[in-house]
C-alpha positions as a printed Julia matrix, in Angstrom:
183×3 Matrix{Float64}:
  0.0    0.0     0.0
  2.93   2.38    0.64
  4.01   1.9    -2.96
  0.57   2.79   -4.24
  0.59   5.93   -2.13
  4.01   6.85   -3.5
  2.63   6.59   -6.99
 -0.16   9.02   -6.12
 -2.92   6.47   -6.54
 -5.06   4.56   -4.16
 -6.89   1.38   -5.01
 -9.69   3.44   -6.53
 -7.34   4.93   -9.12
 -8.04   8.52   -8.05
 -5.22  11.0    -8.13
 -4.23  12.16   -4.66
 -1.39  14.51   -5.58
  0.94  14.93   -8.51
  4.3   13.45   -7.57
  5.96  15.45  -10.34
  4.73  18.83   -9.07
  7.4   21.47   -8.96
  9.78  23.08  -11.37
 10.65  21.25  -14.58
 12.48  23.48  -17.0
 15.61  23.97  -19.03
 17.19  26.77  -16.98
 19.97  27.5   -19.48
 21.54  25.99  -22.57
 24.16  26.81  -25.17
 26.26  25.08  -27.81
 29.9   25.32  -28.66
 31.71  23.97  -31.71
 34.69  21.7   -31.14
 36.39  20.28  -34.24
 33.22  20.69  -36.37
 31.0   19.04  -33.73
 28.26  21.09  -32.08
 28.16  20.19  -28.39
 25.23  21.02  -26.13
 25.65  22.27  -22.57
 22.45  22.53  -20.53
 21.21  23.04  -16.98
 17.85  21.52  -16.15
 15.7   21.94  -13.06
 13.86  18.74  -12.12
 11.13  18.42   -9.48
 12.08  16.9    -6.16
  9.23  15.67   -3.99
  8.98  13.15   -1.16
  6.75  11.05   -3.44
  9.59  10.7    -5.96
 12.0    9.48   -3.31
  9.41   7.07   -1.9
  8.6    5.69   -5.35
 12.29   5.15   -6.13
 12.79   3.34   -2.81
  9.73   1.2    -3.63
 11.37   0.02   -6.87
 10.07   2.44   -9.51
 12.58   3.52  -12.15
 12.37   7.07  -13.53
 13.45   8.01  -17.05
 14.95  11.44  -17.72
 15.06  12.72  -21.3
 16.67  15.72  -22.9
 15.55  16.43  -26.46
 17.52  18.66  -28.82
 16.16  19.67  -32.23
 17.93  21.79  -34.86
 15.78  23.37  -37.59
 16.59  25.5   -40.62
 14.59  28.7   -40.9
 12.3   29.03  -43.9
 10.21  32.04  -44.69
  7.14  30.59  -46.39
  7.16  26.92  -45.45
  7.68  24.6   -42.51
 11.14  24.64  -41.0
 12.89  21.34  -41.85
 14.41  19.39  -38.98
 18.16  18.96  -39.48
 18.86  17.01  -36.29
 16.57  15.51  -33.67
 18.36  13.68  -30.85
 17.38  12.53  -27.36
 19.57  11.82  -24.36
 17.88   9.18  -22.19
 19.0    8.29  -18.69
 17.36   6.2   -15.98
 17.37   6.76  -12.24
 16.82   3.8    -9.92
 17.39   3.0    -6.28
 19.31  -0.16   -5.41
 18.17  -1.25   -1.97
 21.04  -3.7    -1.39
 23.75  -1.07   -1.85
 21.5    1.76   -0.56
 22.53   3.9    -3.59
 20.84   5.82   -6.38
 22.1    4.73   -9.79
 21.93   6.79  -12.99
 22.33   4.78  -16.2
 22.75   6.14  -19.72
 20.4    4.07  -21.91
 22.58   4.33  -25.03
 25.99   3.54  -23.54
 24.87   1.68  -20.38
 27.41   3.71  -18.37
 26.41   4.08  -14.72
 27.04   6.56  -11.94
 26.24   5.78   -8.31
 25.19   8.3    -5.63
 24.5    8.01   -1.92
 21.91  10.81   -1.94
 18.99  11.53   -4.28
 19.94  15.23   -4.39
 23.36  14.3    -5.79
 21.83  12.02   -8.44
 19.42  14.79   -9.52
 22.27  17.31   -9.62
 24.16  14.96  -11.94
 21.1   14.53  -14.17
 20.58  18.32  -14.21
 23.96  19.05  -15.82
 24.63  18.07  -19.42
 28.06  19.07  -20.7
 29.55  18.45  -24.13
 26.76  16.28  -25.55
 27.39  16.04  -29.35
 24.2   16.86  -31.24
 25.27  17.94  -34.72
 28.18  17.95  -37.17
 28.89  21.15  -39.11
 28.67  19.28  -42.44
 24.91  18.94  -41.78
 24.51  22.73  -42.06
 24.43  24.84  -45.22
 26.67  27.91  -45.07
 24.69  31.18  -44.99
 21.42  29.64  -43.73
 19.83  30.49  -40.37
 19.2   27.71  -37.84
 17.48  27.43  -34.47
 18.03  24.93  -31.71
 15.27  23.84  -29.36
 15.85  21.93  -26.13
 13.34  20.47  -23.67
 13.5   18.11  -20.72
 11.14  15.35  -19.7
 10.65  12.9   -16.88
  8.51   9.79  -16.85
  7.95   6.67  -14.88
 10.1    3.87  -16.23
 10.04   0.26  -15.16
  7.77  -0.83  -12.34
  8.33  -3.69   -9.93
  6.04  -6.67  -10.57
  3.96  -5.89   -7.48
  2.91  -2.53   -8.92
  2.55  -3.46  -12.61
 -0.94  -4.91  -12.18
 -2.11  -2.02  -10.02
 -0.93   0.79  -12.3
 -0.88  -0.66  -15.81
 -3.49   1.79  -17.16
 -2.02   5.08  -16.01
  0.69   7.35  -17.37
  0.33  10.2   -14.89
  4.03  10.1   -14.12
  5.0   11.96  -17.27
  5.95  15.62  -17.64
  7.73  17.63  -20.3
  9.12  21.14  -20.0
  8.56  23.89  -22.51
 11.04  24.38  -25.34
 14.13  26.5   -24.72
 14.89  28.02  -28.16
 17.71  30.16  -29.53
 19.53  30.86  -32.77
 22.32  28.44  -33.55
 25.68  30.22  -33.94
 27.13  29.9   -37.42
């Protein structure tokens, strides 16, 4: 029953409180070019509630996503998407080691933290993520980059899968953070 409370649902399926309440935004972002590779640097603010910590300790995995999209400006038509990439990382609590583990879904690299605040601070800082190669851009054209963050419930322990299979209330996405791409 504690797990169901942590997931903001009782047996009736009614929402008690949104566990993802709080700030979710891209606080700042910029790109730099290093040897023809555009690298994204971003600072994200994620919500931190007691319900999140309780859910993690009950075995819920949370997925953190950072989307980056580069578009070419057009005057009279839709802007074509030049690059659309997503950085996906998972946060889980390992009860045996009493540690929070962040895993990159693409590379499977892991970082371990003793405190949830430290794990969220790690997830909040993205430095030098390659998103684009300069050969993808046409000289003299104008481009914009858009970045947004998201958080969703990932894997559930078997004991909660049957109880919460119909709901996706643990999903939030920030607004887009948009600026002109330096040429």
